[in-house]
Structures are given as C-alpha cells and as structure tokens.
Predicted model as a PDB file, atoms N, CA, C, CB and O in Angstrom, pLDDT in the B-factor column:
MODEL        1                                                                  
ATOM      1  N   UNK A   1      58.575  90.323  31.614  1.00 42.00           N  
ATOM      2  CA  UNK A   1      57.152  90.234  31.446  1.00 42.00           C  
ATOM      3  C   UNK A   1      56.501  91.127  32.502  1.00 42.00           C  
ATOM      4  CB  UNK A   1      56.663  88.762  31.555  1.00 42.00           C  
ATOM      5  O   UNK A   1      56.817  90.999  33.685  1.00 42.00           O  
ATOM      6  N   UNK A   2      55.623  92.005  32.114  1.00 45.00           N  
ATOM      7  CA  UNK A   2      54.970  92.917  33.044  1.00 45.00           C  
ATOM      8  C   UNK A   2      53.710  92.299  33.608  1.00 45.00           C  
ATOM      9  CB  UNK A   2      54.646  94.237  32.362  1.00 45.00           C  
ATOM     10  O   UNK A   2      52.921  91.680  32.896  1.00 45.00           O  
ATOM     11  N   UNK A   3      53.546  92.478  34.868  1.00 48.00           N  
ATOM     12  CA  UNK A   3      52.302  92.112  35.520  1.00 48.00           C  
ATOM     13  C   UNK A   3      52.034  93.162  36.574  1.00 48.00           C  
ATOM     14  CB  UNK A   3      52.364  90.674  36.140  1.00 48.00           C  
ATOM     15  O   UNK A   3      52.950  93.510  37.320  1.00 48.00           O  
ATOM     16  N   UNK A   4      50.818  93.688  36.672  1.00 50.00           N  
ATOM     17  CA  UNK A   4      50.552  94.757  37.629  1.00 50.00           C  
ATOM     18  C   UNK A   4      50.895  94.405  39.070  1.00 50.00           C  
ATOM     19  CB  UNK A   4      49.121  95.140  37.552  1.00 50.00           C  
ATOM     20  O   UNK A   4      51.262  95.295  39.836  1.00 50.00           O  
ATOM     21  N   UNK A   5      50.787  93.134  39.468  1.00 46.00           N  
ATOM     22  CA  UNK A   5      51.098  92.768  40.847  1.00 46.00           C  
ATOM     23  C   UNK A   5      52.579  92.883  41.145  1.00 46.00           C  
ATOM     24  CB  UNK A   5      50.630  91.361  41.134  1.00 46.00           C  
ATOM     25  O   UNK A   5      52.971  92.997  42.306  1.00 46.00           O  
ATOM     26  N   UNK A   6      53.408  92.856  40.112  1.00 50.00           N  
ATOM     27  CA  UNK A   6      54.838  92.917  40.352  1.00 50.00           C  
ATOM     28  C   UNK A   6      55.233  94.254  40.953  1.00 50.00           C  
ATOM     29  CB  UNK A   6      55.602  92.675  39.063  1.00 50.00           C  
ATOM     30  O   UNK A   6      56.223  94.330  41.680  1.00 50.00           O  
ATOM     31  N   UNK A   7      54.496  95.292  40.672  1.00 52.00           N  
ATOM     32  CA  UNK A   7      54.842  96.614  41.170  1.00 52.00           C  
ATOM     33  C   UNK A   7      54.046  97.046  42.385  1.00 52.00           C  
ATOM     34  CB  UNK A   7      54.658  97.607  40.096  1.00 52.00           C  
ATOM     35  O   UNK A   7      54.523  97.882  43.153  1.00 52.00           O  
ATOM     36  N   UNK A   8      52.858  96.515  42.589  1.00 57.00           N  
ATOM     37  CA  UNK A   8      52.006  97.048  43.639  1.00 57.00           C  
ATOM     38  C   UNK A   8      51.909  96.172  44.871  1.00 57.00           C  
ATOM     39  CB  UNK A   8      50.654  97.273  43.105  1.00 57.00           C  
ATOM     40  O   UNK A   8      51.454  96.657  45.906  1.00 57.00           O  
ATOM     41  N   UNK A   9      52.304  94.927  44.823  1.00 64.00           N  
ATOM     42  CA  UNK A   9      52.070  94.047  45.951  1.00 64.00           C  
ATOM     43  C   UNK A   9      50.605  93.632  45.994  1.00 64.00           C  
ATOM     44  CB  UNK A   9      52.478  94.729  47.264  1.00 64.00           C  
ATOM     45  O   UNK A   9      49.833  93.950  45.090  1.00 64.00           O  
ATOM     46  N   UNK A  10      50.238  92.934  47.030  1.00 73.00           N  
ATOM     47  CA  UNK A  10      48.865  92.458  47.143  1.00 73.00           C  
ATOM     48  C   UNK A  10      48.049  93.405  48.005  1.00 73.00           C  
ATOM     49  CB  UNK A  10      48.828  91.040  47.724  1.00 73.00           C  
ATOM     50  O   UNK A  10      48.591  94.118  48.850  1.00 73.00           O  
ATOM     51  N   UNK A  11      46.749  93.405  47.784  1.00 84.00           N  
ATOM     52  CA  UNK A  11      45.848  94.198  48.614  1.00 84.00           C  
ATOM     53  C   UNK A  11      45.674  93.500  49.963  1.00 84.00           C  
ATOM     54  CB  UNK A  11      44.467  94.402  47.909  1.00 84.00           C  
ATOM     55  O   UNK A  11      46.105  92.360  50.142  1.00 84.00           O  
ATOM     56  N   UNK A  12      45.050  94.184  50.894  1.00 86.00           N  
ATOM     57  CA  UNK A  12      44.806  93.587  52.208  1.00 86.00           C  
ATOM     58  C   UNK A  12      43.944  92.332  52.091  1.00 86.00           C  
ATOM     59  CB  UNK A  12      44.134  94.603  53.139  1.00 86.00           C  
ATOM     60  O   UNK A  12      44.200  91.331  52.759  1.00 86.00           O  
ATOM     61  N   UNK A  13      42.931  92.394  51.248  1.00 89.00           N  
ATOM     62  CA  UNK A  13      42.065  91.229  51.048  1.00 89.00           C  
ATOM     63  C   UNK A  13      42.849  90.072  50.429  1.00 89.00           C  
ATOM     64  CB  UNK A  13      40.865  91.598  50.152  1.00 89.00           C  
ATOM     65  O   UNK A  13      42.708  88.927  50.859  1.00 89.00           O  
ATOM     66  N   UNK A  14      43.667  90.364  49.433  1.00 88.00           N  
ATOM     67  CA  UNK A  14      44.480  89.318  48.804  1.00 88.00           C  
ATOM     68  C   UNK A  14      45.473  88.741  49.810  1.00 88.00           C  
ATOM     69  CB  UNK A  14      45.229  89.878  47.571  1.00 88.00           C  
ATOM     70  O   UNK A  14      45.724  87.536  49.820  1.00 88.00           O  
ATOM     71  N   UNK A  15      46.036  89.603  50.653  1.00 89.00           N  
ATOM     72  CA  UNK A  15      46.966  89.158  51.700  1.00 89.00           C  
ATOM     73  C   UNK A  15      46.259  88.194  52.655  1.00 89.00           C  
ATOM     74  CB  UNK A  15      47.535  90.376  52.484  1.00 89.00           C  
ATOM     75  O   UNK A  15      46.818  87.163  53.030  1.00 89.00           O  
ATOM     76  N   UNK A  16      45.036  88.533  53.044  1.00 92.00           N  
ATOM     77  CA  UNK A  16      44.259  87.669  53.934  1.00 92.00           C  
ATOM     78  C   UNK A  16      43.944  86.331  53.270  1.00 92.00           C  
ATOM     79  CB  UNK A  16      42.959  88.367  54.352  1.00 92.00           C  
ATOM     80  O   UNK A  16      43.996  85.284  53.916  1.00 92.00           O  
ATOM     81  N   UNK A  17      43.616  86.369  51.980  1.00 93.00           N  
ATOM     82  CA  UNK A  17      43.316  85.136  51.253  1.00 93.00           C  
ATOM     83  C   UNK A  17      44.558  84.259  51.139  1.00 93.00           C  
ATOM     84  CB  UNK A  17      42.764  85.455  49.856  1.00 93.00           C  
ATOM     85  O   UNK A  17      44.486  83.039  51.283  1.00 93.00           O  
ATOM     86  N   UNK A  18      45.682  84.889  50.882  1.00 92.00           N  
ATOM     87  CA  UNK A  18      46.929  84.138  50.781  1.00 92.00           C  
ATOM     88  C   UNK A  18      47.288  83.538  52.142  1.00 92.00           C  
ATOM     89  CB  UNK A  18      48.074  85.046  50.265  1.00 92.00           C  
ATOM     90  O   UNK A  18      47.725  82.389  52.215  1.00 92.00           O  
ATOM     91  N   UNK A  19      47.110  84.299  53.209  1.00 94.00           N  
ATOM     92  CA  UNK A  19      47.371  83.780  54.556  1.00 94.00           C  
ATOM     93  C   UNK A  19      46.457  82.599  54.861  1.00 94.00           C  
ATOM     94  CB  UNK A  19      47.180  84.887  55.613  1.00 94.00           C  
ATOM     95  O   UNK A  19      46.904  81.607  55.437  1.00 94.00           O  
ATOM     96  N   UNK A  20      45.192  82.691  54.485  1.00 95.00           N  
ATOM     97  CA  UNK A  20      44.246  81.597  54.708  1.00 95.00           C  
ATOM     98  C   UNK A  20      44.661  80.358  53.917  1.00 95.00           C  
ATOM     99  CB  UNK A  20      42.819  82.028  54.315  1.00 95.00           C  
ATOM    100  O   UNK A  20      44.556  79.236  54.413  1.00 95.00           O  
ATOM    101  N   UNK A  21      45.131  80.561  52.694  1.00 91.00           N  
ATOM    102  CA  UNK A  21      45.594  79.430  51.882  1.00 91.00           C  
ATOM    103  C   UNK A  21      46.795  78.767  52.541  1.00 91.00           C  
ATOM    104  CB  UNK A  21      45.956  79.891  50.452  1.00 91.00           C  
ATOM    105  O   UNK A  21      46.908  77.541  52.534  1.00 91.00           O  
ATOM    106  N   UNK A  22      47.689  79.562  53.106  1.00 92.00           N  
ATOM    107  CA  UNK A  22      48.853  78.997  53.781  1.00 92.00           C  
ATOM    108  C   UNK A  22      48.435  78.179  55.000  1.00 92.00           C  
ATOM    109  CB  UNK A  22      49.819  80.110  54.198  1.00 92.00           C  
ATOM    110  O   UNK A  22      48.980  77.101  55.241  1.00 92.00           O  
ATOM    111  N   UNK A  23      47.478  78.681  55.762  1.00 93.00           N  
ATOM    112  CA  UNK A  23      46.972  77.930  56.915  1.00 93.00           C  
ATOM    113  C   UNK A  23      46.380  76.603  56.446  1.00 93.00           C  
ATOM    114  CB  UNK A  23      45.909  78.757  57.692  1.00 93.00           C  
ATOM    115  O   UNK A  23      46.600  75.568  57.074  1.00 93.00           O  
ATOM    116  N   UNK A  24      45.632  76.632  55.347  1.00 91.00           N  
ATOM    117  CA  UNK A  24      45.036  75.409  54.815  1.00 91.00           C  
ATOM    118  C   UNK A  24      46.107  74.396  54.398  1.00 91.00           C  
ATOM    119  CB  UNK A  24      44.135  75.739  53.623  1.00 91.00           C  
ATOM    120  O   UNK A  24      45.861  73.189  54.395  1.00 91.00           O  
ATOM    121  N   UNK A  25      47.290  74.894  54.049  1.00 86.00           N  
ATOM    122  CA  UNK A  25      48.388  74.011  53.652  1.00 86.00           C  
ATOM    123  C   UNK A  25      49.212  73.533  54.844  1.00 86.00           C  
ATOM    124  CB  UNK A  25      49.289  74.722  52.664  1.00 86.00           C  
ATOM    125  O   UNK A  25      50.104  72.699  54.691  1.00 86.00           O  
ATOM    126  N   UNK A  26      48.914  74.062  56.031  1.00 85.00           N  
ATOM    127  CA  UNK A  26      49.629  73.610  57.212  1.00 85.00           C  
ATOM    128  C   UNK A  26      50.454  74.661  57.920  1.00 85.00           C  
ATOM    129  CB  UNK A  26      50.499  72.513  56.845  1.00 85.00           C  
ATOM    130  O   UNK A  26      51.108  74.356  58.917  1.00 85.00           O  
ATOM    131  N   UNK A  27      50.442  75.872  57.441  1.00 88.00           N  
ATOM    132  CA  UNK A  27      51.189  76.962  58.070  1.00 88.00           C  
ATOM    133  C   UNK A  27      50.557  77.291  59.421  1.00 88.00           C  
ATOM    134  CB  UNK A  27      51.216  78.223  57.152  1.00 88.00           C  
ATOM    135  O   UNK A  27      49.331  77.330  59.532  1.00 88.00           O  
ATOM    136  N   UNK A  28      51.369  77.526  60.441  1.00 92.00           N  
ATOM    137  CA  UNK A  28      50.810  77.961  61.722  1.00 92.00           C  
ATOM    138  C   UNK A  28      50.069  79.300  61.559  1.00 92.00           C  
ATOM    139  CB  UNK A  28      51.934  78.089  62.786  1.00 92.00           C  
ATOM    140  O   UNK A  28      50.587  80.227  60.938  1.00 92.00           O  
ATOM    141  N   UNK A  29      48.882  79.389  62.110  1.00 95.00           N  
ATOM    142  CA  UNK A  29      48.059  80.587  61.969  1.00 95.00           C  
ATOM    143  C   UNK A  29      48.794  81.835  62.414  1.00 95.00           C  
ATOM    144  CB  UNK A  29      46.780  80.438  62.761  1.00 95.00           C  
ATOM    145  O   UNK A  29      48.687  82.877  61.768  1.00 95.00           O  
ATOM    146  N   UNK A  30      49.535  81.750  63.503  1.00 95.00           N  
ATOM    147  CA  UNK A  30      50.241  82.911  64.039  1.00 95.00           C  
ATOM    148  C   UNK A  30      51.297  83.448  63.080  1.00 95.00           C  
ATOM    149  CB  UNK A  30      50.888  82.554  65.355  1.00 95.00           C  
ATOM    150  O   UNK A  30      51.655  84.623  63.161  1.00 95.00           O  
ATOM    151  N   UNK A  31      51.791  82.631  62.195  1.00 94.00           N  
ATOM    152  CA  UNK A  31      52.829  83.042  61.245  1.00 94.00           C  
ATOM    153  C   UNK A  31      52.290  83.319  59.853  1.00 94.00           C  
ATOM    154  CB  UNK A  31      53.890  81.985  61.161  1.00 94.00           C  
ATOM    155  O   UNK A  31      53.037  83.784  58.992  1.00 94.00           O  
ATOM    156  N   UNK A  32      51.016  83.049  59.608  1.00 94.00           N  
ATOM    157  CA  UNK A  32      50.486  83.075  58.242  1.00 94.00           C  
ATOM    158  C   UNK A  32      50.534  84.456  57.584  1.00 94.00           C  
ATOM    159  CB  UNK A  32      49.069  82.585  58.250  1.00 94.00           C  
ATOM    160  O   UNK A  32      50.844  84.546  56.396  1.00 94.00           O  
ATOM    161  N   UNK A  33      50.241  85.523  58.309  1.00 93.00           N  
ATOM    162  CA  UNK A  33      50.263  86.862  57.701  1.00 93.00           C  
ATOM    163  C   UNK A  33      51.678  87.251  57.293  1.00 93.00           C  
ATOM    164  CB  UNK A  33      49.691  87.908  58.674  1.00 93.00           C  
ATOM    165  O   UNK A  33      51.896  87.769  56.198  1.00 93.00           O  
ATOM    166  N   UNK A  34      52.627  87.002  58.171  1.00 94.00           N  
ATOM    167  CA  UNK A  34      54.029  87.311  57.864  1.00 94.00           C  
ATOM    168  C   UNK A  34      54.519  86.469  56.688  1.00 94.00           C  
ATOM    169  CB  UNK A  34      54.922  87.068  59.100  1.00 94.00           C  
ATOM    170  O   UNK A  34      55.203  86.976  55.799  1.00 94.00           O  
ATOM    171  N   UNK A  35      54.170  85.192  56.688  1.00 93.00           N  
ATOM    172  CA  UNK A  35      54.600  84.314  55.608  1.00 93.00           C  
ATOM    173  C   UNK A  35      53.934  84.690  54.286  1.00 93.00           C  
ATOM    174  CB  UNK A  35      54.292  82.862  55.956  1.00 93.00           C  
ATOM    175  O   UNK A  35      54.556  84.586  53.229  1.00 93.00           O  
ATOM    176  N   UNK A  36      52.682  85.122  54.336  1.00 93.00           N  
ATOM    177  CA  UNK A  36      51.987  85.551  53.122  1.00 93.00           C  
ATOM    178  C   UNK A  36      52.685  86.760  52.509  1.00 93.00           C  
ATOM    179  CB  UNK A  36      50.511  85.883  53.427  1.00 93.00           C  
ATOM    180  O   UNK A  36      52.837  86.842  51.291  1.00 93.00           O  
ATOM    181  N   UNK A  37      53.103  87.685  53.345  1.00 92.00           N  
ATOM    182  CA  UNK A  37      53.817  88.861  52.861  1.00 92.00           C  
ATOM    183  C   UNK A  37      55.139  88.462  52.208  1.00 92.00           C  
ATOM    184  CB  UNK A  37      54.067  89.847  54.010  1.00 92.00           C  
ATOM    185  O   UNK A  37      55.481  88.953  51.133  1.00 92.00           O  
ATOM    186  N   UNK A  38      55.873  87.576  52.859  1.00 94.00           N  
ATOM    187  CA  UNK A  38      57.144  87.123  52.303  1.00 94.00           C  
ATOM    188  C   UNK A  38      56.951  86.314  51.026  1.00 94.00           C  
ATOM    189  CB  UNK A  38      57.896  86.293  53.328  1.00 94.00           C  
ATOM    190  O   UNK A  38      57.745  86.418  50.092  1.00 94.00           O  
ATOM    191  N   UNK A  39      55.902  85.516  50.991  1.00 93.00           N  
ATOM    192  CA  UNK A  39      55.602  84.724  49.802  1.00 93.00           C  
ATOM    193  C   UNK A  39      55.270  85.631  48.616  1.00 93.00           C  
ATOM    194  CB  UNK A  39      54.435  83.761  50.079  1.00 93.00           C  
ATOM    195  O   UNK A  39      55.727  85.390  47.498  1.00 93.00           O  
ATOM    196  N   UNK A  40      54.480  86.666  48.862  1.00 93.00           N  
ATOM    197  CA  UNK A  40      54.164  87.629  47.810  1.00 93.00           C  
ATOM    198  C   UNK A  40      55.438  88.282  47.283  1.00 93.00           C  
ATOM    199  CB  UNK A  40      53.190  88.702  48.332  1.00 93.00           C  
ATOM    200  O   UNK A  40      55.639  88.383  46.073  1.00 93.00           O  
ATOM    201  N   UNK A  41      56.289  88.719  48.195  1.00 93.00           N  
ATOM    202  CA  UNK A  41      57.542  89.375  47.794  1.00 93.00           C  
ATOM    203  C   UNK A  41      58.397  88.424  46.954  1.00 93.00           C  
ATOM    204  CB  UNK A  41      58.334  89.847  49.041  1.00 93.00           C  
ATOM    205  O   UNK A  41      58.925  88.814  45.913  1.00 93.00           O  
ATOM    206  N   UNK A  42      58.529  87.199  47.403  1.00 94.00           N  
ATOM    207  CA  UNK A  42      59.355  86.231  46.675  1.00 94.00           C  
ATOM    208  C   UNK A  42      58.742  85.870  45.333  1.00 94.00           C  
ATOM    209  CB  UNK A  42      59.550  84.969  47.506  1.00 94.00           C  
ATOM    210  O   UNK A  42      59.465  85.679  44.355  1.00 94.00           O  
ATOM    211  N   UNK A  43      57.418  85.774  45.272  1.00 93.00           N  
ATOM    212  CA  UNK A  43      56.763  85.464  44.001  1.00 93.00           C  
ATOM    213  C   UNK A  43      57.008  86.578  42.986  1.00 93.00           C  
ATOM    214  CB  UNK A  43      55.250  85.253  44.208  1.00 93.00           C  
ATOM    215  O   UNK A  43      57.234  86.304  41.807  1.00 93.00           O  
ATOM    216  N   UNK A  44      56.964  87.840  43.440  1.00 93.00           N  
ATOM    217  CA  UNK A  44      57.255  88.949  42.518  1.00 93.00           C  
ATOM    218  C   UNK A  44      58.697  88.885  42.035  1.00 93.00           C  
ATOM    219  CB  UNK A  44      56.988  90.306  43.199  1.00 93.00           C  
ATOM    220  O   UNK A  44      58.965  89.110  40.855  1.00 93.00           O  
ATOM    221  N   UNK A  45      59.630  88.580  42.938  1.00 95.00           N  
ATOM    222  CA  UNK A  45      61.038  88.434  42.548  1.00 95.00           C  
ATOM    223  C   UNK A  45      61.212  87.289  41.562  1.00 95.00           C  
ATOM    224  CB  UNK A  45      61.920  88.202  43.784  1.00 95.00           C  
ATOM    225  O   UNK A  45      61.878  87.436  40.537  1.00 95.00           O  
ATOM    226  N   UNK A  46      60.615  86.159  41.873  1.00 95.00           N  
ATOM    227  CA  UNK A  46      60.711  84.961  41.034  1.00 95.00           C  
ATOM    228  C   UNK A  46      60.167  85.249  39.634  1.00 95.00           C  
ATOM    229  CB  UNK A  46      59.943  83.781  41.677  1.00 95.00           C  
ATOM    230  O   UNK A  46      60.785  84.877  38.636  1.00 95.00           O  
ATOM    231  N   UNK A  47      59.010  85.912  39.562  1.00 94.00           N  
ATOM    232  CA  UNK A  47      58.400  86.220  38.270  1.00 94.00           C  
ATOM    233  C   UNK A  47      59.323  87.103  37.437  1.00 94.00           C  
ATOM    234  CB  UNK A  47      57.039  86.909  38.466  1.00 94.00           C  
ATOM    235  O   UNK A  47      59.490  86.883  36.237  1.00 94.00           O  
ATOM    236  N   UNK A  48      59.913  88.088  38.072  1.00 94.00           N  
ATOM    237  CA  UNK A  48      60.819  88.992  37.361  1.00 94.00           C  
ATOM    238  C   UNK A  48      62.073  88.260  36.902  1.00 94.00           C  
ATOM    239  CB  UNK A  48      61.201  90.179  38.252  1.00 94.00           C  
ATOM    240  O   UNK A  48      62.494  88.393  35.753  1.00 94.00           O  
ATOM    241  N   UNK A  49      62.667  87.486  37.807  1.00 95.00           N  
ATOM    242  CA  UNK A  49      63.901  86.767  37.491  1.00 95.00           C  
ATOM    243  C   UNK A  49      63.713  85.733  36.394  1.00 95.00           C  
ATOM    244  CB  UNK A  49      64.434  86.093  38.727  1.00 95.00           C  
ATOM    245  O   UNK A  49      64.573  85.585  35.525  1.00 95.00           O  
ATOM    246  N   UNK A  50      62.598  85.018  36.426  1.00 95.00           N  
ATOM    247  CA  UNK A  50      62.372  83.909  35.494  1.00 95.00           C  
ATOM    248  C   UNK A  50      61.560  84.293  34.265  1.00 95.00           C  
ATOM    249  CB  UNK A  50      61.681  82.791  36.206  1.00 95.00           C  
ATOM    250  O   UNK A  50      61.444  83.504  33.327  1.00 95.00           O  
ATOM    251  N   UNK A  51      60.994  85.502  34.262  1.00 95.00           N  
ATOM    252  CA  UNK A  51      60.186  85.914  33.112  1.00 95.00           C  
ATOM    253  C   UNK A  51      58.882  85.154  33.005  1.00 95.00           C  
ATOM    254  CB  UNK A  51      60.967  85.736  31.844  1.00 95.00           C  
ATOM    255  O   UNK A  51      58.410  84.864  31.906  1.00 95.00           O  
ATOM    256  N   UNK A  52      58.294  84.828  34.159  1.00 95.00           N  
ATOM    257  CA  UNK A  52      57.013  84.129  34.179  1.00 95.00           C  
ATOM    258  C   UNK A  52      55.979  85.051  34.823  1.00 95.00           C  
ATOM    259  CB  UNK A  52      57.117  82.766  34.951  1.00 95.00           C  
ATOM    260  O   UNK A  52      56.326  86.104  35.358  1.00 95.00           O  
ATOM    261  N   UNK A  53      54.725  84.655  34.768  1.00 93.00           N  
ATOM    262  CA  UNK A  53      53.683  85.469  35.385  1.00 93.00           C  
ATOM    263  C   UNK A  53      53.765  85.357  36.907  1.00 93.00           C  
ATOM    264  CB  UNK A  53      52.285  85.038  34.883  1.00 93.00           C  
ATOM    265  O   UNK A  53      54.314  84.400  37.453  1.00 93.00           O  
ATOM    266  N   UNK A  54      53.215  86.344  37.558  1.00 92.00           N  
ATOM    267  CA  UNK A  54      53.126  86.320  39.022  1.00 92.00           C  
ATOM    268  C   UNK A  54      52.339  85.094  39.471  1.00 92.00           C  
ATOM    269  CB  UNK A  54      52.462  87.618  39.559  1.00 92.00           C  
ATOM    270  O   UNK A  54      52.724  84.420  40.426  1.00 92.00           O  
ATOM    271  N   UNK A  55      51.242  84.805  38.785  1.00 91.00           N  
ATOM    272  CA  UNK A  55      50.415  83.664  39.150  1.00 91.00           C  
ATOM    273  C   UNK A  55      51.191  82.358  39.070  1.00 91.00           C  
ATOM    274  CB  UNK A  55      49.194  83.595  38.256  1.00 91.00           C  
ATOM    275  O   UNK A  55      51.073  81.500  39.945  1.00 91.00           O  
ATOM    276  N   UNK A  56      51.989  82.212  38.010  1.00 94.00           N  
ATOM    277  CA  UNK A  56      52.805  81.003  37.862  1.00 94.00           C  
ATOM    278  C   UNK A  56      53.815  80.912  38.999  1.00 94.00           C  
ATOM    279  CB  UNK A  56      53.531  80.994  36.495  1.00 94.00           C  
ATOM    280  O   UNK A  56      53.984  79.854  39.606  1.00 94.00           O  
ATOM    281  N   UNK A  57      54.481  82.022  39.281  1.00 94.00           N  
ATOM    282  CA  UNK A  57      55.481  82.039  40.349  1.00 94.00           C  
ATOM    283  C   UNK A  57      54.845  81.705  41.697  1.00 94.00           C  
ATOM    284  CB  UNK A  57      56.173  83.410  40.416  1.00 94.00           C  
ATOM    285  O   UNK A  57      55.385  80.904  42.460  1.00 94.00           O  
ATOM    286  N   UNK A  58      53.710  82.313  41.986  1.00 93.00           N  
ATOM    287  CA  UNK A  58      53.028  82.068  43.253  1.00 93.00           C  
ATOM    288  C   UNK A  58      52.579  80.622  43.351  1.00 93.00           C  
ATOM    289  CB  UNK A  58      51.830  83.004  43.409  1.00 93.00           C  
ATOM    290  O   UNK A  58      52.730  79.995  44.399  1.00 93.00           O  
ATOM    291  N   UNK A  59      52.033  80.090  42.281  1.00 93.00           N  
ATOM    292  CA  UNK A  59      51.596  78.697  42.265  1.00 93.00           C  
ATOM    293  C   UNK A  59      52.769  77.753  42.513  1.00 93.00           C  
ATOM    294  CB  UNK A  59      50.923  78.363  40.927  1.00 93.00           C  
ATOM    295  O   UNK A  59      52.656  76.795  43.277  1.00 93.00           O  
ATOM    296  N   UNK A  60      53.881  78.031  41.869  1.00 94.00           N  
ATOM    297  CA  UNK A  60      55.083  77.204  42.032  1.00 94.00           C  
ATOM    298  C   UNK A  60      55.563  77.232  43.488  1.00 94.00           C  
ATOM    299  CB  UNK A  60      56.211  77.694  41.086  1.00 94.00           C  
ATOM    300  O   UNK A  60      55.863  76.189  44.068  1.00 94.00           O  
ATOM    301  N   UNK A  61      55.632  78.422  44.065  1.00 93.00           N  
ATOM    302  CA  UNK A  61      56.105  78.549  45.436  1.00 93.00           C  
ATOM    303  C   UNK A  61      55.139  77.899  46.428  1.00 93.00           C  
ATOM    304  CB  UNK A  61      56.303  80.018  45.786  1.00 93.00           C  
ATOM    305  O   UNK A  61      55.570  77.269  47.394  1.00 93.00           O  
ATOM    306  N   UNK A  62      53.850  78.049  46.194  1.00 91.00           N  
ATOM    307  CA  UNK A  62      52.867  77.387  47.065  1.00 91.00           C  
ATOM    308  C   UNK A  62      53.003  75.870  46.997  1.00 91.00           C  
ATOM    309  CB  UNK A  62      51.438  77.802  46.675  1.00 91.00           C  
ATOM    310  O   UNK A  62      52.880  75.184  48.011  1.00 91.00           O  
ATOM    311  N   UNK A  63      53.256  75.354  45.804  1.00 91.00           N  
ATOM    312  CA  UNK A  63      53.434  73.904  45.646  1.00 91.00           C  
ATOM    313  C   UNK A  63      54.656  73.429  46.428  1.00 91.00           C  
ATOM    314  CB  UNK A  63      53.579  73.531  44.149  1.00 91.00           C  
ATOM    315  O   UNK A  63      54.622  72.369  47.053  1.00 91.00           O  
ATOM    316  N   UNK A  64      55.724  74.202  46.394  1.00 90.00           N  
ATOM    317  CA  UNK A  64      56.920  73.841  47.154  1.00 90.00           C  
ATOM    318  C   UNK A  64      56.650  73.868  48.658  1.00 90.00           C  
ATOM    319  CB  UNK A  64      58.074  74.788  46.811  1.00 90.00           C  
ATOM    320  O   UNK A  64      57.101  72.992  49.397  1.00 90.00           O  
ATOM    321  N   UNK A  65      55.910  74.884  49.099  1.00 86.00           N  
ATOM    322  CA  UNK A  65      55.574  74.981  50.519  1.00 86.00           C  
ATOM    323  C   UNK A  65      54.692  73.814  50.941  1.00 86.00           C  
ATOM    324  CB  UNK A  65      54.870  76.313  50.819  1.00 86.00           C  
ATOM    325  O   UNK A  65      54.887  73.241  52.014  1.00 86.00           O  
ATOM    326  N   UNK A  66      53.727  73.461  50.106  1.00 84.00           N  
ATOM    327  CA  UNK A  66      52.846  72.344  50.415  1.00 84.00           C  
ATOM    328  C   UNK A  66      53.656  71.056  50.568  1.00 84.00           C  
ATOM    329  CB  UNK A  66      51.775  72.181  49.320  1.00 84.00           C  
ATOM    330  O   UNK A  66      53.413  70.268  51.482  1.00 84.00           O  
ATOM    331  N   UNK A  67      54.617  70.846  49.670  1.00 83.00           N  
ATOM    332  CA  UNK A  67      55.456  69.651  49.756  1.00 83.00           C  
ATOM    333  C   UNK A  67      56.255  69.629  51.045  1.00 83.00           C  
ATOM    334  CB  UNK A  67      56.398  69.574  48.561  1.00 83.00           C  
ATOM    335  O   UNK A  67      56.422  68.578  51.665  1.00 83.00           O  
ATOM    336  N   UNK A  68      56.750  70.796  51.447  1.00 76.00           N  
ATOM    337  CA  UNK A  68      57.535  70.882  52.676  1.00 76.00           C  
ATOM    338  C   UNK A  68      56.703  70.575  53.901  1.00 76.00           C  
ATOM    339  CB  UNK A  68      58.149  72.253  52.811  1.00 76.00           C  
ATOM    340  O   UNK A  68      57.158  69.858  54.793  1.00 76.00           O  
ATOM    341  N   UNK A  69      55.489  71.105  53.961  1.00 63.00           N  
ATOM    342  CA  UNK A  69      54.644  70.861  55.127  1.00 63.00           C  
ATOM    343  C   UNK A  69      54.081  69.441  55.123  1.00 63.00           C  
ATOM    344  CB  UNK A  69      53.503  71.875  55.171  1.00 63.00           C  
ATOM    345  O   UNK A  69      53.734  68.906  56.177  1.00 63.00           O  
ATOM    346  N   UNK A  70      53.991  68.833  53.943  1.00 57.00           N  
ATOM    347  CA  UNK A  70      53.454  67.478  53.860  1.00 57.00           C  
ATOM    348  C   UNK A  70      54.523  66.422  54.145  1.00 57.00           C  
ATOM    349  CB  UNK A  70      52.848  67.242  52.484  1.00 57.00           C  
ATOM    350  O   UNK A  70      54.208  65.251  54.359  1.00 57.00           O  
ATOM    351  N   UNK A  71      55.784  66.845  54.145  1.00 58.00           N  
ATOM    352  CA  UNK A  71      56.861  65.890  54.360  1.00 58.00           C  
ATOM    353  C   UNK A  71      56.762  65.270  55.754  1.00 58.00           C  
ATOM    354  CB  UNK A  71      58.225  66.569  54.173  1.00 58.00           C  
ATOM    355  O   UNK A  71      56.401  65.948  56.716  1.00 58.00           O  
ATOM    356  N   UNK A  72      57.081  63.995  55.858  1.00 59.00           N  
ATOM    357  CA  UNK A  72      57.038  63.344  57.179  1.00 59.00           C  
ATOM    358  C   UNK A  72      58.032  64.003  58.138  1.00 59.00           C  
ATOM    359  CB  UNK A  72      57.347  61.829  57.050  1.00 59.00           C  
ATOM    360  O   UNK A  72      59.160  64.323  57.765  1.00 59.00           O  
ATOM    361  N   UNK A  73      57.590  64.195  59.368  1.00 58.00           N  
ATOM    362  CA  UNK A  73      58.443  64.788  60.401  1.00 58.00           C  
ATOM    363  C   UNK A  73      59.018  63.664  61.262  1.00 58.00           C  
ATOM    364  CB  UNK A  73      57.642  65.815  61.279  1.00 58.00           C  
ATOM    365  O   UNK A  73      58.312  62.731  61.644  1.00 58.00           O  
ATOM    366  N   UNK A  74      60.283  63.771  61.553  1.00 58.00           N  
ATOM    367  CA  UNK A  74      60.934  62.743  62.400  1.00 58.00           C  
ATOM    368  C   UNK A  74      60.830  63.102  63.850  1.00 58.00           C  
ATOM    369  CB  UNK A  74      62.405  62.567  62.023  1.00 58.00           C  
ATOM    370  O   UNK A  74      61.316  62.362  64.706  1.00 58.00           O  
TER     371      UNK A  74                                                      
ENDMDL                                                                          
END                                                                             
C-alpha cells in the first residue's frame, strides 16, 4: 500500500508535533525528538510490512507506547 509518508519521512513541524505527543504520553522531554524520529521510522516499516496505512501503524505504535508508560512501576 503506498502512502507518501512512507518515502519522505515527516517534516520538521510533524516531527515536533509527534515529539510533543510523546511528551504528553509520558516520554521524557529530553528524549522526545529522538524517540519521535525512531517512531516515524518504525511506523513506516510497520506500514510496509503489514500493508496498512502509515496513520494506522503510527496509531498502533503510539497506543503500545502509551500502555508501556502507563504501566505501574515497581
């Protein structure tokens, strides 16, 4: 399935928005830009591998990250 984001990556503004979303989910601010870049890369890989849209892949990965950060810490 083709999606334009699969080939171009995210823009700087989109990267900033994704980093802000990660911070809102509990990501440390200092790591948010790096994690946003990695999340974008993985979402593009996931979309290609699974034949789903980039948006679906990104949503799925964000949900997994949210669950991880929401998990009780011992």
